[in-house]
N, C-alpha and C positions, 0 to 999 in steps of 0.2 A: 387631886382630880378624881381618883377612884372613890374616895369617900363621898365626894359630892354626887357622883353618878349613882352610888349605892343609895344615897338618901332620896334621890329623885325616883329611883326604881321602887323603893319602898313606899313612896308617896302614892304610887299608882296601884299598890297592892289591893286596897279595898275594891276599886273598880274592876280589877282583874278577877277577883273572887266573884263579884257579881256577874261578870260576863261568863265566867266558868259555870255558874249556876244556870244561866240562861242557855248555855251550850249543852248542858246535860239534859235539858228538858226533852228534846227530840230523841236523844239517846235512850233515856228511860222509857219513853213511849214506844220506841222501836223494839227494845228488848222485851217489853211487856207483850207486844203484838206477836212475838215469836211463840210465846206460851210455853208451857211445860215447867216442871219444878225448878230446874236449874236456871232458866231464864227469869223466873219470878224472884229467886234468891238474888241474882245479879241485879235485877231492877231495884229490889229493896235496898241493897247496899248502895247503889248509885244514888237513889233517892235520899238515903240517910246522909251521904256525903254532900249532896247538893243542899240539903236542909241545914247541915252544919255550917256551910259557907255563909248562910244568912246571919248567923251569930258572929262568925269570924270576920266578915267584912265590916260589920258595925264596930266590933272591938278594935280592929286594925285602924279604922278611920278615926276613932277617938284617941287611941294610943299614939298614933303617928300624927295627930292633928291634920288629917288629910280628908276632912269632910268636904265634899264638892257638890256643886249643883248637878253635875252629871250623875254622881252616885245617888243623890236624893231622888233623881228621876228614875234611874234604872232599877234601884233596889226593890221598890214595891212592884214594879212591872215583872221582875224576875220571880218574885214570890208568887204572884198571881198566876203566871204562866206555869210554874211548877205544880202548884196545888191543883189548879183547875184541870190541867192535863192528866194528872194522876187520878183525880176523881172521875173524869170522863172515861179513862181507860178501865178503871175498876168497875164502873157501871157496864161498860161494853163487855167485860169478861164475866159479868154476873157475880162479881165478888161483892158488889154493892147492889142489892136487889130488894124488891118489895117496898115496904114502907120506909126502909132505910135510905132510899133514894131521896126522900124528902130532906133528910139531914144533909146530904150532899148538896142539894139545891140551895138550902139555907146558907151553907158556907160559901157557895159560888156567888149567890146574889149579894151577900154581904161584901165579898171581895170587890165586886164590880161597883157596888153602890158607894162604898167608902173611897174606892179609888177615884171615882168621879167627883166626889165631894172634895177630896184633896186637890185634884186638878183644878177645880173651880176656885178654891181658896187661893191656890198659888197664882191663878190668873188675875185675881183682884188684889194681889200683893198682901194677902193675909199671912199671919205667922204660921199657919198650917196646924196640923194635928200631931201632937207627940204620941208616941206609942205608949199605951197604958199597961199596967201590970196584968190586967185581965186579958188584954190582947196578946201579951207575951205568953200567958198561960194557955190561951187558946191555940197559939201556934205550936207549943210543945205537945199538947194533948193531940192535936191534929196530926203531927208528925208520927207520933206513936200509933195512932189509929190507922193511918195509911200503911205504915210498915206492917202492922199486924194483919191487915186485910190482904196484903200482898203475900204474906207468908203462911196464911191459914191453910191447913191441909198439906203444906209442903214440908214444914219442919215441926218438930215437937208434936207429933200426932196425938199424944196423950193429953194435950192441953187444948181447951176450947178457944183457940186464937180468933176464930171468926166471931164468936159471941163477944169476946173481950174487945175486939176491934170495932164491932158495931156499937157497943156501949160507949166506947171512947169517942167514936164519931158523933154520936148523939150529944155527948157532953161537949165536944168541940163545937157542934152546931149551936148549943145553948149559950156557950161562951161567946160565940161569934155574934149571936143576936144581941146579947147583953152589951158587948163592947161596941157593936154597931150603933145601938141606941145612944150609948154614952158619947160616941164620936159625933153623932148627929146633933145632940144637945150642945156639945162644945162648939160645933160649927155654927149653930144657930146663935149661940151666945156671942161669937165673934162678929157675926153679921149685925146683930143688934147693937153691939158696941160701936161698930163702924158707922151705922146709921145715926146713933146718938151723937157721935163726934162730929158728923157732918152737919147736924141740925143746930149745933151750938154756934 
């Protein structure tokens, strides 16, 4: 009996990690609002932990064969909430300022656009959009950029963390745009294929 309950518990692990990521979003925002070096370090650590659950929940779902409709719905929502919240907070704290705000806007717009496309495809029963290597690279660079922007001027004062973070954010924005166009092309291809199948 205990072995069966353990298996059931592990089956829910991916969704639990996703919910943890969602739960950390207001915590990260709240800590960032406190301000000060210590708060920013804590926020950066919490953000890194939350970002790590994005990989862990996917890995756990595949390893435990626990992919679920709920997980497929919640995972992208959790990702968007985390990224958009931190970007907004960094802009509010002037850690993303000037022309670099454009990079943040590109990332946010891409998140909402592709999220809407995925929702539309799911609504018409399409196979959806699989995560691409470019999108995975974008996510990794984005995480590094946001952590660096949180820690700039707080740790390692001898290093230009703000500049490195801004460059990484622009790179993330470029990858977001490239992967966004790629996803749109694939979505259009699926729609054309469905239209062709119906006309036969």
